[in-house]
N, C-alpha and C positions, 0 to 999 in steps of 0.2 A: 504493500500500500504506500502511496505517496503522502507526503505531509502537506496539509492545507495551511497550517500555521507554523511558522518558525520564528521563535523569539530568542535572541541572544544578548545577554548582558543588559537587559532592559532596566533603566533607572528613571525615576521621576521624583524630583525634589520640589517641595514647596518651602522656599527659604531654607531653614535648617532641617526641616522634617523630611525624612525619606519615605515617600509613599510607596515606592517600588525600589528594591535594592538588588541590582544585578540578577534579574530574573532570567532564567533559561527554561524554555518550554517548547515542545513540539506537539502538534495535534495531527493525527492521521485522518485521512479521508474516511468517512463512514463511521466515525466515532461520536458518541455523545459524552461530553466531558463536563464534569461538575467542578466549578471553582468555588471551593467551600471556605468559609471563614466568617467571623463575627464582623459587626460594623467596625470600620476603621482598619480593616486588614489589608486593603488595597484592591479589593475586587472591582469596585466601580472605576477606579483610576485605570486599571488594566483594560477594562471594557472600553472606556472612552478613548484610550490610545488605539485600540484595535479598530474602532469605528471612525477614527480620524477627528474626534472631537477635542482631543488633547494632543499636544506634542510632548514626546519624551525628552528627558534631560540627556539621556545617553542610551547607547545600545541600538540594536536593529530589530525591526519587525517586518516580516514578509507574510502576505496572505495570498495563496495561490501563486507564489513566486514573485509577486509585486510588492514594492514598498507601499505603505499605507498612503492612499491618495485617491485620485479620480478612478483609477482602474479597480481598486479594491472596493470602492463604494458600489460598483455595479455588480459585485458578486457576494456582498455581505447584506443580509437582512437582519435588522436590529430592532429589538424590542426594549425600549428604555424602561426604567423602573417607575415612571410616572406617565400620566396621560399626555399625549402629544397632539391631540386633535382639538380644533376650535369648537367652542361650546355652541356656536350658532349652527353647526353642521347637523345634517342627518346622516345616517349610515351610508346612504347612496352618494352623498357628497364626499365622504371618506373614500369610497370606492373609486370615484372619478379622480380624486387627488392621486391615489396610488397608480391608477392607469396612466395618468399624465406623467408621473415621475419615473415609473419603472417599466421598462420594456418587457421584463420577465414576469410581470404580474398576470396571474391566471384568474380571470373573472369566474369561470366555472368552478374552479377549486374554492374560490372565496365564497361563492353562493352555497356550495356544499358545506363549508365550514359554518356559515351563518345558520343554515338549517340545523346542523348538529348542535350548535350553541343556543338554538331557539331565539335567534335574533332576526329582526325584519328590517329591510332597507329604509322604510319610512320612519323608523325610530329616531328621535332627536337625541343628540349626544348629551345634552345637559339634563336629560331625564333618566339616564342610565345609572344603575347602581355601580358600586366599586367592582363587584364581580363581573357585571355586564361590560363595563369598560375594559377590563382585563381580557375578557373573551373576544371582544371586538378587535382590540389591538393585536392580540395574538393571531386572529384570523387574517388580518391584513398582512402580518409578517410572514405567516406560513404559506400564504397564497402566492408568494414570489418563488420563482424557480432559481433559488440562490445556491451558491457553493457552500456558504457558511452562514448559519443562523446563530445569532447571539441574543440570548434571552436574559435580561437582568432582573432577577427576583420576580419570575412570572406568576408566583402564587402567593406573594406577600399580601396579607390583609384581606384575603377573600375567604368566603365561607366554605365549609367542607364540600358542599355539592358543586360549587363553581370550581373548586380545586380539582375535584375528580374529573370534571369535564375538560379542564385545561390540560391535565396530564394525559387523558385519553386522546385529545386532539394532537398533542405533541407526538405521542407514540404512533398514532394512526397516520400522521402526515410526514414523518421523517423518511427521507430517501437515502438509500445505501450509498449513493455516490455524492452525498453531501456530508457536512459535519455540523455539529451543534455544540455551542458553549452555553452552559447555564450557570449563572451565579445564584447562590442561595445560602441562607443559614437555616432553612427548614429542611434539614437533611433527611429526617425520617420519612417525609412525604415524597421526596424526590429520588432517593437512592436506588429504587428499583429500576429506574430508566437510565441510570448512568453506567457507561462502559468504563470510563476512567474518572479518577478523582484527583484533585489537586488541593491540598490544604495550604491556605495562604495565611500567614501571620506576620504582622508588622512589615508587609511588603516583601516577604521572602517565602519561598516554598519550603515548608517544614516536613511535608510528606506527600508523595504522589505515586500513583500506580494504577494497575488494573483493579477495578472495584472487587471483582470476584476473588482474585488472588489475595487481596488484602483481607477479605473476610476469612479465607481459609488459613492464611498465615497467622492471623491474630485471634481466630476463633470468635470473632465479634462482628456485629453489624457495623456498617459505616457510621451510623448515627452514634453508636457507643464510642467508636474510635474518635469521632469528632469531639465528643464531650471530654475525652481524656486529653486530646491534644490541646484543646482550648480551655480546659478547666471549668467547663460549664456544669 
């Protein structure tokens, strides 16, 4: 398998604080990788560098062989950790927005996801609940034919029913020739869908590997390992 993401010596400093400290990481095509850690561990900083929203202080990042920039934006589909749609919109307006911005947007796939999520095109954005917002945003992101999907805290703050629907949508719409990065601190709910896990603490990788192998080696679930690593 070829690598979709290659990170070498990645650093990000905010004045004297090191948000990322000499990070090295590769992600293979076809893998779902969990970036795990508490708030302040560097997860969001890493994601924002991968999506081109932040510039690194040092090191190199390549996605699909390209340095982060215009070329990578066309192959990365990103779900931020907050709502990114205008309140005046209806769902059909969000659909049009994505169609205009992304050539790889699949309207039929989006409509199938809306049906699965029990959402309708005429619904107004400002009337949606937190869970419905998350389901809509995820539907837009997954409807792209991207090489890399990056989901930042996709189930944070949603009820158990919405959480299950979101997880089912991720599993049902993941393609073997793409890759996915998911950041989360809700490990128990997410670990069943993760192929690889990366434990991030104070901007450094403190543990990483194949999720199933880590379970076998340590005789514990990933959630338990997480609690031990971070003292939760």
